[in-house]
NUKOLFI-196931 format. One line per 2 residues: number of its first residue (from 1); for each residue y negated, x, z negated of C-alpha. Coordinates in Angstrom, 2 decimals, always signed. Example, Ala and Ser with C-alpha at 12.3 -4.5 7.8 and 13.67 -1.06 7.14 Angstrom:
BEGIN
1	+4.50,+12.30,-7.80 | +1.06,+13.67,-7.14 $
# end
This chain:
BEGIN
1	-1.16,+15.78,-36.45 | -2.76,+12.74,-34.80 $
3	-0.89,+9.71,-33.51 | -1.98,+10.32,-29.91 $
5	-0.17,+13.68,-29.82 | +2.98,+12.06,-31.17 $
7	+2.77,+9.30,-28.56 | +2.40,+11.86,-25.77 $
9	+5.44,+13.71,-27.05 | +7.47,+10.49,-27.10 $
11	+6.43,+9.60,-23.53 | +7.16,+13.15,-22.32 $
13	+10.67,+12.93,-23.76 | +11.32,+9.49,-22.25 $
15	+10.05,+10.43,-18.79 | +11.97,+13.71,-18.78 $
17	+15.06,+11.84,-20.03 | +15.69,+14.22,-22.90 $
19	+14.18,+16.68,-25.35 | +15.37,+19.81,-23.57 $
21	+14.00,+18.69,-20.19 | +10.72,+17.62,-21.81 $
23	+10.43,+21.00,-23.52 | +10.84,+22.80,-20.19 $
25	+8.33,+20.50,-18.50 | +5.63,+20.64,-21.17 $
27	+6.06,+24.20,-22.44 | +6.58,+23.00,-26.01 $
29	+9.69,+23.72,-28.02 | +12.47,+21.18,-28.32 $
31	+12.14,+21.33,-32.10 | +8.41,+20.57,-31.97 $
33	+8.90,+17.57,-29.69 | +11.67,+16.28,-31.93 $
35	+9.38,+16.66,-34.93 | +6.57,+14.70,-33.23 $
37	+8.88,+11.85,-32.23 | +10.42,+11.68,-35.68 $
39	+6.96,+11.50,-37.27 | +6.01,+8.70,-34.86 $
41	+9.13,+6.77,-35.83 | +8.34,+7.29,-39.51 $
43	+4.81,+6.04,-38.93 | +6.09,+2.92,-37.13 $
45	+9.04,+2.34,-39.41 | +11.31,+1.89,-36.35 $
47	+13.84,+3.97,-34.46 | +12.62,+4.59,-30.89 $
49	+15.31,+6.93,-29.54 | +19.04,+7.14,-30.01 $
51	+19.92,+10.82,-30.40 | +23.34,+12.33,-29.86 $
53	+24.38,+15.74,-28.60 | +25.44,+14.37,-25.21 $
55	+23.49,+11.15,-24.65 | +19.89,+10.04,-24.69 $
57	+18.70,+6.45,-24.74 | +15.86,+4.29,-25.98 $
59	+16.30,+1.56,-28.52 | +14.95,-1.93,-27.83 $
61	+11.91,-1.04,-29.94 | +11.57,+2.16,-27.91 $
63	+11.48,+0.25,-24.62 | +8.79,-2.08,-25.96 $
65	+6.71,+0.76,-27.37 | +7.03,+2.90,-24.25 $
67	+5.74,+0.20,-21.88 | +2.60,-0.43,-23.88 $
69	+1.97,+3.14,-25.03 | +2.19,+4.54,-21.50 $
71	-0.41,+2.01,-20.32 | -2.70,+2.95,-23.20 $
73	-2.40,+6.66,-22.39 | -3.21,+5.99,-18.74 $
75	-6.36,+4.20,-19.80 | -7.35,+7.09,-22.07 $
77	-6.72,+9.63,-19.30 | -8.60,+7.51,-16.78 $
79	-11.57,+7.26,-19.12 | -11.57,+11.04,-19.50 $
81	-11.48,+11.42,-15.70 | -14.38,+9.01,-15.39 $
83	-16.49,+11.14,-17.73 | -15.49,+14.44,-16.14 $
85	-15.62,+13.48,-12.48 | -19.22,+14.56,-11.88 $
87	-18.48,+18.04,-13.19 | -15.11,+18.79,-11.63 $
89	-13.20,+18.49,-8.38 | -10.45,+15.94,-8.01 $
91	-7.09,+17.27,-9.14 | -3.62,+15.91,-9.72 $
93	-1.51,+13.58,-7.58 | -2.43,+10.34,-5.82 $
95	+0.50,+8.07,-4.85 | -0.37,+5.82,-1.91 $
97	+1.68,+3.05,-0.33 | +0.74,+2.54,+3.32 $
99	+2.21,+0.42,+6.13 | +4.01,+2.59,+8.68 $
101	+1.93,+0.82,+11.33 | -1.25,+2.19,+9.71 $
103	+0.03,+5.75,+9.37 | +1.26,+5.94,+12.97 $
105	-1.95,+4.53,+14.48 | -5.25,+6.35,+15.03 $
107	-6.57,+4.94,+11.75 | -3.96,+7.01,+9.91 $
109	-6.30,+9.94,+10.53 | -8.39,+8.60,+7.64 $
111	-5.71,+9.78,+5.19 | -5.55,+13.23,+6.76 $
113	-9.33,+13.56,+6.66 | -9.38,+12.59,+2.98 $
115	-6.70,+15.17,+2.17 | -8.63,+17.84,+4.07 $
117	-11.80,+17.15,+2.09 | -9.97,+17.11,-1.26 $
119	-7.58,+20.09,-1.14 | -7.00,+20.16,-4.91 $
121	-5.71,+16.59,-4.91 | -2.06,+16.18,-3.92 $
123	-1.39,+13.08,-1.81 | +2.02,+11.44,-1.84 $
125	+1.97,+8.96,+1.06 | +4.86,+6.51,+1.26 $
127	+4.95,+4.74,+4.64 | +6.73,+1.41,+4.28 $
129	+6.05,-1.95,+5.90 | +7.24,-3.91,+2.86 $
131	+4.87,-4.98,+0.08 | +5.70,-2.62,-2.78 $
133	+5.23,-3.46,-6.45 | +2.53,-0.96,-7.37 $
135	+3.12,-1.06,-11.11 | +6.91,-1.15,-11.02 $
137	+7.14,+1.66,-8.44 | +4.32,+3.78,-9.86 $
139	+1.80,+3.72,-7.02 | -1.89,+4.31,-7.67 $
141	-3.12,+2.38,-4.64 | -1.82,+0.58,-1.54 $
143	-3.29,-0.04,+1.89 | -2.51,-3.52,+3.18 $
145	-3.27,-4.93,+6.63 | -3.10,-8.65,+6.17 $
147	-4.67,-11.89,+5.12 | -4.99,-11.08,+1.45 $
149	-3.43,-13.50,-0.98 | -3.76,-13.63,-4.74 $
151	-1.44,-11.01,-6.18 | -2.92,-10.27,-9.59 $
153	-4.23,-6.97,-8.19 | -7.73,-5.74,-7.50 $
155	-8.54,-5.49,-3.79 | -11.42,-4.05,-1.82 $
157	-11.84,-4.75,+1.85 | -12.32,-1.49,+3.70 $
159	-12.45,-2.83,+7.25 | -12.27,-5.96,+9.33 $
161	-9.08,-6.48,+11.25 | -7.73,-8.95,+13.78 $
163	-4.83,-9.39,+16.14 | -4.79,-9.97,+19.89 $
165	-2.43,-11.88,+22.12 | -1.85,-9.46,+24.98 $
167	-0.07,-9.27,+28.30 | -0.34,-7.20,+31.46 $
169	-2.31,-8.53,+34.44 | +0.94,-8.53,+36.45 $
171	+2.70,-10.67,+33.83 | -0.16,-13.17,+33.87 $
173	+0.03,-13.35,+37.66 | +3.68,-14.36,+37.33 $
175	+2.77,-17.01,+34.71 | -0.49,-18.60,+35.90 $
177	-0.14,-21.80,+33.85 | -1.27,-20.37,+30.50 $
179	-4.22,-22.64,+29.83 | -3.77,-23.41,+26.11 $
181	-2.11,-21.53,+23.22 | +0.70,-24.08,+23.17 $
183	+1.73,-22.86,+26.63 | +3.01,-19.53,+25.25 $
185	+6.15,-21.32,+24.02 | +7.23,-21.53,+27.68 $
187	+7.05,-17.80,+28.50 | +8.82,-14.68,+27.18 $
189	+7.36,-13.45,+23.91 | +7.91,-10.08,+22.18 $
191	+8.47,-10.86,+18.50 | +7.29,-8.40,+15.85 $
193	+9.64,-9.09,+12.94 | +7.20,-7.51,+10.48 $
195	+5.13,-10.68,+10.74 | +5.64,-13.19,+7.95 $
197	+6.05,-16.05,+10.42 | +8.21,-14.34,+13.02 $
199	+9.23,-17.31,+15.17 | +5.82,-18.96,+15.45 $
201	+2.19,-18.06,+15.97 | -0.56,-19.85,+14.04 $
203	-3.78,-20.78,+15.83 | -7.05,-22.34,+14.72 $
205	-8.96,-25.06,+16.57 | -12.76,-24.97,+16.76 $
207	-12.85,-27.72,+14.10 | -10.94,-25.41,+11.66 $
209	-7.68,-27.34,+11.91 | -4.66,-25.20,+12.63 $
211	-1.41,-25.50,+14.52 | +1.68,-23.36,+15.09 $
213	+3.43,-22.57,+18.34 | +7.10,-21.57,+18.39 $
215	+7.84,-18.41,+20.37 | +10.95,-16.56,+21.53 $
217	+11.85,-13.84,+23.96 | +14.09,-10.98,+24.96 $
219	+12.97,-8.50,+22.28 | +12.60,-8.69,+18.51 $
221	+11.50,-5.46,+16.85 | +9.96,-4.46,+13.52 $
223	+7.37,-2.15,+15.04 | +3.95,-3.02,+16.50 $
225	+4.08,+0.20,+18.53 | +7.37,-0.83,+20.14 $
227	+5.87,-4.29,+20.67 | +2.96,-2.65,+22.46 $
229	+5.27,-0.64,+24.71 | +7.23,-3.77,+25.62 $
231	+4.03,-5.62,+26.45 | +2.83,-2.72,+28.61 $
233	+6.17,-2.86,+30.43 | +5.39,-6.45,+31.42 $
235	+8.29,-7.94,+29.48 | +6.25,-10.63,+27.76 $
237	+3.26,-11.60,+25.63 | +2.80,-9.85,+22.30 $
239	+0.66,-10.28,+19.20 | -0.68,-6.80,+18.43 $
241	-3.11,-5.42,+15.80 | -6.48,-4.49,+17.27 $
243	-6.34,-0.86,+16.08 | -3.13,-0.40,+18.10 $
245	-4.04,-2.44,+21.19 | -7.66,-1.30,+21.55 $
247	-7.19,+1.47,+24.11 | -4.94,-0.42,+26.58 $
249	-7.25,-3.45,+26.31 | -10.31,-1.30,+27.05 $
251	-8.55,+0.34,+30.01 | -7.45,-3.02,+31.44 $
253	-3.76,-2.25,+31.05 | -3.55,-5.32,+28.79 $
255	-5.48,-8.57,+28.94 | -6.20,-10.67,+25.84 $
257	-5.53,-14.40,+25.63 | -6.98,-17.24,+23.58 $
259	-9.17,-15.06,+21.34 | -11.16,-18.09,+20.20 $
261	-8.02,-19.63,+18.74 | -6.81,-16.65,+16.74 $
263	-7.62,-16.31,+13.01 | -10.36,-13.91,+11.97 $
265	-9.66,-13.88,+8.23 | -7.57,-10.70,+8.27 $
267	-8.62,-7.34,+6.89 | -7.57,-3.86,+5.86 $
269	-7.60,-3.73,+2.07 | -7.17,-1.13,-0.64 $
271	-5.19,-2.74,-3.45 | -4.69,-1.30,-6.92 $
273	-3.59,-2.49,-10.36 | -6.21,-3.97,-12.63 $
275	-7.35,-1.32,-15.05 | -10.29,-1.25,-17.38 $
277	-11.02,+2.35,-16.45 | -10.20,+2.88,-12.80 $
279	-8.99,+6.44,-12.15 | -11.68,+8.51,-10.45 $
281	-9.21,+9.63,-7.78 | -8.52,+5.99,-6.81 $
283	-12.16,+4.97,-6.75 | -13.20,+8.00,-4.70 $
285	-10.29,+7.47,-2.28 | -11.22,+3.83,-1.72 $
287	-14.91,+4.71,-1.28 | -13.92,+7.38,+1.24 $
289	-11.85,+4.96,+3.33 | -14.62,+2.37,+3.28 $
291	-17.10,+4.93,+4.62 | -14.57,+6.36,+7.10 $
293	-14.12,+2.96,+8.73 | -17.88,+2.50,+8.94 $
295	-18.00,+5.71,+11.00 | -14.92,+4.76,+13.04 $
297	-15.21,+1.00,+13.64 $
# end
């Protein structure tokens, strides 16, 4: 019996939290799994699991071995996928972390289209506006709409992205003195609390220097869609992502302000953990999104 089989048995038992549960999940007998784990421990000369009739736990050595062994097995499986991908359809599960803003907007259709074209691949889409820890929480890939900062992850830009300062024509008629970005501090502002700098807006001068303008207003909400609705109601100025504000801007329901002062270094990125052998399902998903946004700019 090879070491790889014993390692798989150990990981199956750990992830199922017991021999009986692992046996049901894998279709192997409890006795066989116990035998494999015991042989692995004998090979290592260390106890990996504490076994009692009522409790199951890993030893300190077991925790250390599990973390590294599970990464090694993922690399082996990813390498196998890489070799097989030209001869087989995508199968399995793809766990994706996506901002709720992305899912709820028109661009969220990209995920539905991918699922439709890959029916044998199960997508688990977790919509959450926080930045998840991909490795700690077990995600294969994340979509992030942001100015990308160094995170130790691999990132591929799948589309350009910018934000617009918007207000209704009626609101601008009531506040005719908006001649410079600094003037927005004197008018009602709808604050999207998802933004990292909630109480101020950063602008860029033509000479690449930057400055911040403090803002406040009658509504603070952690939803760009609610921010859009408040802006359309004429309550104040709002900073809204372009893929949400595009239609009301094109129709004239909203007017943009100070576009030349707003940063253009934002993007929509696919972010995934650094792996030597990238899973085929991740690579094909990222390629698909990149091409989808080319067709739907």
